[in-house]
N, C-alpha and C positions, 0 to 999 in steps of 0.2 A: 510593498517592498518585494519586488520580483527577483532581485539578485543580491548576493552578499559580496561586497567589495573586499578583496583580499590583495595582499602584496603580490603582484605578478598576474593578476587576473580576477575573475569572478566565478562564483558558483551559482548556477541558475536554481531558482526555487523549483520544487516539484511541479510538474505540468499535469493538466487534466487530460485523460484519455477520451477518445471519441465516445459519445453516448451509445452508439450502436455496438461498440466493442464491449462496453459494460453490460448492455442489455443481453448479450449472448451468454453471459455467465449465469449458471443456474445455482451454484453453491459458493460459499465463502472460500473454500479451497481452490475453486476454479479462479476466483478473483485474485487470490494470492499468486497463483501460477501466471495469470495474465499480467499482473503487475511486473513480475520477474521477466516475462517474455518481452515486455516493453521497456525494460531498463534502459537508462540513458547510456550507460557504459556497457556496450555489448560484450566486451572481452572480460568482464568481471566474473570471477568464479563464485560458486556458492560459499567457499571457505572465506573469501574476502567479504562477502555479504554478511556472513556470520560474525566476523571480527568487527565490522563497522556498525552492526546493529547490536553488538554485545550479546549475541546468542551463541549457543553451542552449535558447532557444525552439524552434528547428528540431528539436532532439532530442525535446523534449516532444511536438511535433507528430507525430513518428514513433511515439513510445510509444503515442499515442492514436489513430493512424490505423486505420480499420476494414478497410482492404484487406489487411493482413497480408502485404504483399510481402516476399520474403526480404531485400531491400535495406533494409528498415526497421530502425531501431535498437530495442533493447529496454531497458527501465528497468534500469540497473545495480544490482547488489546493494548497493553502498555508498551508494546514494541511498534505500534502502527506508525507513529510519527518518525521514528528512526528508519523504519522500512521505507517510507515515502521519501525521506531525505536521501537515502542510499540508492534506491531504484530510480529516483528522479520523477516519480509520478504518484498521483493520488488514487490510483486504480482501486485499491482495497476500500478506502474511505468512500469513494464514489459508489461502489457496489453496495456498501452498507446503507448509504443515504437513499439509494434507489430502492432497496428492500423496505425501508421504512416509509417510503413515498413522501418524504419530507425534503424540502430544500433547506439549506442552512438558514436562510432568512425566515422561512415558515417556522422553524424551530425557535428562533429568537423571538418572533412575534407571539408564539404560543406560550413561551416562558414568561414574557412580560405581561401577558393577559392573565396568567395564573397568579401573579404577584399582587 
């Protein structure tokens, strides 16, 4: 299911970012900023992103801040799917999978083997 059919058009499912772009990220916060930079709707504001992901605007500002101060909030795991839907890409999830060195299929196989 790559698209959602709606009256008057379709909404495309989130896309995968190129592996070399994901490989360039060193931190989770960089991956979050990368996902935002590659958002499908370039004119979208951070305030709109906050509204659509049901986050506070000040929190989104922290997620995307480039200074990486320890006091900055990080995008919480429970918001990842909403973030992907709104930005139109799986960049953050791709980075997490890259860090764990697992593909989704490898994770499924490991889980089935453990059962």
